[in-house]
C-alpha positions in Angstrom: 5.1 -62.0 -18.4 2.4 -63.4 -16.1 -0.1 -61.3 -14.1 1.9 -61.9 -10.9 5.1 -60.5 -12.5 3.2 -57.5 -13.8 1.6 -56.8 -10.4 5.1 -57.1 -8.8 6.7 -54.9 -11.5 4.1 -52.2 -11.1 3.2 -52.7 -7.4 6.6 -52.7 -5.7 7.8 -49.4 -7.3 4.4 -47.8 -6.6 4.5 -49.0 -3.0 8.0 -47.6 -2.6 7.0 -44.3 -4.1 4.0 -44.1 -1.7 6.3 -45.1 1.2 8.8 -42.3 0.2 6.0 -39.8 0.1 4.8 -40.8 3.5 8.3 -40.5 5.0 8.7 -37.1 3.4 5.4 -35.9 5.0 6.5 -37.2 8.4 9.9 -35.5 8.1 8.2 -32.2 7.0 5.8 -32.5 10.0 8.8 -33.1 12.4 10.6 -30.1 10.9 7.6 -27.9 11.4 7.5 -28.9 15.1 11.2 -28.2 15.5 10.8 -24.8 13.8 7.9 -24.0 16.2 10.0 -24.9 19.2 13.0 -22.8 18.0 10.6 -19.9 17.4 9.3 -20.2 20.9 12.9 -20.3 22.3 13.9 -17.2 20.3 10.8 -15.5 21.6 11.7 -16.3 25.2 15.3 -15.1 24.7 14.0 -11.9 23.1 11.7 -11.3 26.2 14.7 -11.9 28.5 16.8 -9.5 26.5 14.1 -6.8 26.6 13.7 -7.2 30.3 17.5 -6.9 30.7 17.6 -3.8 28.6 14.7 -2.3 30.6 16.7 -2.9 33.8 19.8 -1.3 32.3 17.7 1.7 31.1 16.2 2.3 34.5 19.6 2.0 36.2 21.1 4.4 33.7 18.2 6.9 34.3 18.8 6.7 38.0 22.5 7.3 37.6 21.9 10.2 35.2 19.5 11.8 37.7 22.1 11.3 40.5 24.9 12.8 38.4 22.6 15.7 37.4 21.9 16.4 41.1 25.6 16.2 41.9 26.4 18.6 39.0 23.7 21.1 40.3 25.2 20.9 43.8 28.7 21.5 42.5 27.5 24.4 40.3 25.9 26.0 43.4 29.2 25.6 45.3 31.1 27.2 42.5 28.6 30.0 42.3 28.9 30.5 46.1 32.7 30.7 45.8 32.4 33.1 42.9 30.2 35.4 44.9 32.6 35.2 47.9 35.5 36.0 45.6 33.7 38.9 44.0 32.9 40.4 47.5 36.6 40.0 48.5 37.8 41.7 45.3 35.2 44.5 45.8 36.5 45.1 49.3 40.1 45.1 48.2 39.3 47.6 45.4 37.5 49.8 47.9 40.4 49.8 50.3 42.8 50.6 47.4 40.6 53.4 46.2 40.5 55.1 49.6 
């Protein structure tokens, strides 16, 4: 085996191993970049969802307040009707008693 054959027998596999390591490093770097962009997209989507939920919460709070006010109004109407009925019954009872 001559020196040239020895250099080729050792050099080519060593070169291929170094080239493989370099390709793996480039792939890992590319993956890190992709993961970073995916994280940024997920963060943006999360922000959009939070904004949407905040809008829904505020709309629900407004509707709840509106319903509460309507219930209070209806309760007052029922109370007014109860008072009127009570007065009518009282008058009828007084007429009957006399």
